[in-house]
C-alpha positions as CSV (number, residue, x, y, z in Angstrom):
1,M,1.6,-9.3,-12.0
2,E,-2.0,-8.3,-12.9
3,G,-2.8,-6.2,-15.9
4,K,-4.0,-2.7,-15.9
5,D,-5.6,-1.9,-12.6
6,I,-7.2,1.5,-12.1
7,R,-8.9,2.6,-8.9
8,A,-10.5,5.7,-7.3
9,L,-9.6,5.7,-3.6
10,G,-10.5,9.2,-2.5
11,T,-10.3,8.8,1.3
12,W,-7.6,7.5,3.7
13,E,-10.0,4.9,5.0
14,T,-10.7,3.4,1.6
15,L,-7.1,3.6,0.6
16,R,-5.8,1.8,3.7
17,A,-8.5,-0.8,3.5
18,F,-7.8,-1.5,-0.1
19,V,-4.0,-1.9,0.6
20,L,-4.6,-4.1,3.6
21,E,-7.0,-6.4,1.8
22,S,-4.7,-6.6,-1.3
23,L,-1.6,-7.4,0.8
24,C,-3.4,-10.1,2.8
25,A,-4.8,-11.7,-0.4
26,F,-1.3,-12.6,-1.6
27,D,-0.9,-15.1,1.2
28,A,-4.5,-15.8,2.2
29,L,-4.1,-13.9,5.5
30,D,-6.9,-12.7,7.6
31,P,-6.8,-8.8,7.7
32,H,-7.9,-8.9,11.3
33,Q,-5.1,-11.2,12.4
34,V,-2.0,-9.3,11.0
35,Q,0.0,-6.3,12.0
36,F,-0.5,-3.4,9.6
37,L,2.2,-0.8,9.7
38,E,2.4,2.6,7.8
39,Y,5.5,4.7,7.3
40,P,5.7,8.1,5.5
41,L,8.3,8.4,2.7
42,R,10.1,11.7,2.6
43,Q,12.0,13.4,-0.2
44,R,13.7,16.8,0.1
45,G,11.9,17.5,3.4
46,G,8.4,16.8,2.0
47,L,6.2,13.7,1.9
48,A,6.6,11.7,-1.3
49,G,4.5,8.7,-0.5
50,V,3.6,6.0,2.0
51,L,5.1,2.5,2.7
52,W,2.7,0.0,4.1
53,E,3.7,-3.4,5.5
54,V,1.7,-6.4,6.6
55,R,3.4,-8.7,9.1
56,G,1.9,-12.2,9.3
57,P,2.9,-15.5,10.8
58,R,6.3,-17.1,10.3
59,R,7.9,-13.6,9.8
60,L,5.9,-13.2,6.6
61,R,6.0,-9.6,5.3
62,T,4.3,-8.1,2.3
63,Q,4.6,-4.4,1.3
64,A,3.0,-1.7,-0.8
65,I,4.5,1.6,-1.7
66,W,2.4,4.5,-2.8
67,A,4.5,6.8,-5.0
68,Y,2.5,10.0,-4.7
69,A,4.0,11.8,-7.7
70,D,3.4,8.7,-10.0
71,R,-0.2,8.2,-8.6
72,R,0.6,4.5,-8.4
73,I,0.7,1.9,-5.6
74,Y,3.3,-0.9,-6.1
75,F,2.5,-4.2,-4.3
76,Y,5.3,-6.7,-3.3
77,D,4.8,-10.2,-2.1
78,S,6.8,-11.9,0.8
79,A,9.6,-12.9,-1.6
80,G,10.0,-9.2,-2.7
81,A,8.6,-9.7,-6.2
82,R,6.3,-7.0,-7.6
83,R,2.9,-8.5,-7.8
84,R,0.6,-5.7,-8.7
85,V,0.6,-2.0,-9.8
86,V,-2.5,0.1,-9.3
87,R,-2.9,3.5,-10.9
88,L,-5.1,5.9,-8.9
89,T,-7.6,8.3,-10.6
90,D,-8.7,9.8,-7.2
91,W,-6.6,9.8,-4.0
92,P,-6.6,11.6,-0.6
93,K,-4.3,14.6,-0.1
94,L,-0.9,13.7,1.3
95,V,-0.5,15.9,4.3
96,P,1.8,15.4,7.3
97,E,-1.0,14.6,9.7
98,A,-2.4,11.9,7.5
99,A,0.8,10.0,6.8
């Protein structure tokens, strides 16, 4: 796992691009050749974060979870081990239409 990683990702486009590139980097995958899925995470009827998943060849899957209240993105490799934690100093608003 990397050391302190702090980012400002103020738009959905920059946030998604950062997550996709980071997940693909774990297994040297081409971001244009993978399936990139996004799932809203709900708690008590409201949105609590987002789960992203990259599906690559040979059933390879890597995931990232954005815990909105913690302002952190947790990255997991294909073995399920936490590989990276990124703290956000700027982030897009979490609204139902966006997630």
